[in-house]
N, C-alpha and C positions, 0 to 999 in steps of 0.2 A: 611500267614498274621502274621506279628510279634506279640508276646505277649509283654506286658508291665505291669510293677507294679510300681505305684508312691506312696511313702510314704509322709505323712505329717511329719513334724520333731518333735516340741515340744508336748509332750504327747505321741507320737507316737514311735520315736527311743528312746528317754529317756523321764522320767516324770520330765521335766525341770522347770516348771511354778513356783512352790512354792519355790524351794530350789536353783534356780539360776535367773530366769528372776525377780522374785518379790524381791529377795536379792539384785539384781544389780539396780533395780529402786530405792529402798530406799536408797542405797549407794549414788547414784547421788544426791537424794533430801539432804542428810547430807553433802556432798561435797559442795553443792551450798547454804549452810546456812538456809535450811528450816527445821523447826522443825516439819516435815511431815513423817509419816510412813503408808504406805498402809497395811492394814492387810488383812488376808485370805478372809474376807467378800467383802472388796471393791474390791481387785483385781479379785476375781471370777466374779464380776460384769462386770469388765472392760475387761475381756476376750471375751466378747461377741462382742468387737470391734476388727476387725482384723487389725494388725500392731501395734508395739509400739509407734511410733510417734503419730498414730491417738489415742491411748488410752491417751497419754498425753493431746492430744487436747481435747478429750472427758471429761477428768476429770478437766482441768483448763478452764473452762469457763471464759469469760471476767469478769465476776463478781468475781469469785474465784481467778483469775489471780492478779487482783487488791489488793485483800486482802493480797496476798502473796508477793506482790512488784513485780510482773512480768509484761510484756508488755500487755496491755489490747487490742491492735488490733491483728488482725488474723495474718497479715504478721509478726509482731514482735514476737508473739508467736511461729508461725511455725519455724522461724530462730534460736530462742532458743531452740527449742525441737529438731532440728537437731542435734545441737551439744549435748545436753544432750543424745541423743540416741545415738550418735557415742561412747560416753564415757560408756553408759551403755552397749553396746555391747562389749567393751574391758573388762569391769569388768566380763560380763558374760562368755566370752571365758576363762578367767583366771579361773573361777570356774569349768567349765566344763574340762579343761585340768588339773586341780588339781585332777580330778577324783571323786569329791564329788557327783556326780549323774550317777549311774548306767544305763547301756542301759536296755531297757525292754527285758523281756525273748522272745526268738524266732526271734528277729529281725535279728540278724546277721545269724543265720542260714537260715531264709527265703531268705535273699538277696543272701546268697551263693549258694542256690539251684537255685534261678532264674537266676543268672548269668551263671551258670554251664549250664543250659538248653538253653542258648543263648537269654534270656530275655532282653528286654531294662528296665533298673532299674533308677528311678529317685526320688529325693526328690524336692516337692513343698511347699513352706513356705512362710508365710508373714513376717517372722524374716529376719534380716539383713543376708546377704550372709555369712559374716565371722563367725557369729554365727552358722549358719546352717552347714558349713562345719566343724567347730569344733566338733558339735554333732555327725555328721555323721562319722568323723575320729575316736572319741571316742568310737562309737557303732560298728563300723565294722573294724577299722584298716586302717591306711593310704594306703595300697595297694588296698584292696577292695574299698575303698571311691574314688580312683581314676577312677574307673570304673563306678560310679554313676553319673549320670547327676545331676546338681542342678539349680532349678529355685527358686529365693528367692528375699526378699525385695521389691524394688521398680521397679522390671522388668515389673510389669503390673501396670497400675494406680488404677484399682479397685480391692480391696483386698476381701478376704473371707468375706461374703457367696457369693459374685460375682463369677461366674465360671472362669474368665479370667486366673487365674494362672494354671489351670488345662487344659484349651483348648490350652495354650501356650505349656504347657508340652506334650500333645498327638501330637501337630502338630510338634514341635520341635524333638521328638522322632520318627516321621514318623510312629506313630503306628494309630491303628483304636480304636475308643471308645468301639466298641463289644469286643475287645480282650484286654482291658487294665482294670486293677483292681486298686483301690485306697485303702490305709490303713490310716483311719482317727481316731480321738479320741473324736471329738465334734459334736454337731448339726450344729454348724456353718460350719465346715469343709465338713460334710455330705452334707449339703444344696449346697455348691459350686460344690462338685464332682457330685452329682445328676444333678445340673443345666448343667453340662458339658455332661451329658448323660453316666456317668461312674458307673460301679458297684463298691459299696463300702463295705469293711469291717470295722468294727469299734472295736477299743480296748479302752475302757473308761479309762480317767486318773483321776488324784486326783480331779480336778476342773469339770469333765464332767460327773460323775457317774449318776447324775440326769437328764441329757439332755434326749431329745426325739430323738431316733434313728430309727424312722418309715422310711422305705426305704433302710435300709442297707441290704445286702444280708446275712450278718452273724454279731453277737456282740458276742465278746468273752473277758474274762477278760484280755487276752494277746495273743500272738500267740502260745504260749505253747512250751515246749520242751519235747522230749521222757524222761520219767521218772518224768517229771514236768509238768503234763498237764495244760492246761487253764480251767477255769470255762466257759462252753459254756451257753450264756444266751439266745442266739436265733441263729439256724442254720437251715434254710429251704432247703438249697441244699446240705447239708452233706459235707462242705467244711473244717469242723475241727474234723474228727472223732477221739475219743479219746482225745480230747482237744487239737490237735495239728494242725496248719494250715500249709499245705504244697504246694509248687509250683505244684506238680503233681496234687493234688485236684483242685486247682484253674484253671489249664489247662483242666481238665476233666469238 
């Protein structure tokens, strides 16, 4: 039975939310003449909503949209936010390719190990596909990135915490839930993976350190590297001995 490991992107491959996504959203607001700047607290709340266009819609209610001179009707706002989100993805990709956000510890090592063992490896994210591919290539290099399947953006209608993106990934990889692991960083992502019946490891990121990770099989500060172990927060199955999550331990 084939083994598979599916990574979330933002917060898992790299801690991108504050130093790339938030920066890009605020730049879009400035480019469109809005004297608006989301701060850490506001953006942290909006991260409970899966998807960038969906966050814009959640923030700009009809009343707030009118206040900023934006379309008050749902269809008008949706059309506008498709344009804004496209531009935001361009800015985000430029930031990532500029190297301002490092990959998280252990990501490249674990993906290398899994691929070497013949595992099926994927990234499943609500972010735009172009953004996800930019982060993936930055984290593991273009050659390895070409061996990783990507499921992203609007490929499913219902975004996390709905399980749809993970159900699609498992089906497309021709894997089985019982032999598939997910690496997530948030309670929203954990809920999506668990609803798909998948065992989930959690590496909390900047905005998710206070989330409730009940149901995860292991919670570690990061995936760890030999000589630079992660802090093990909870590990009931011994998947991160010495603070390093390995493919061999996941297989066991």
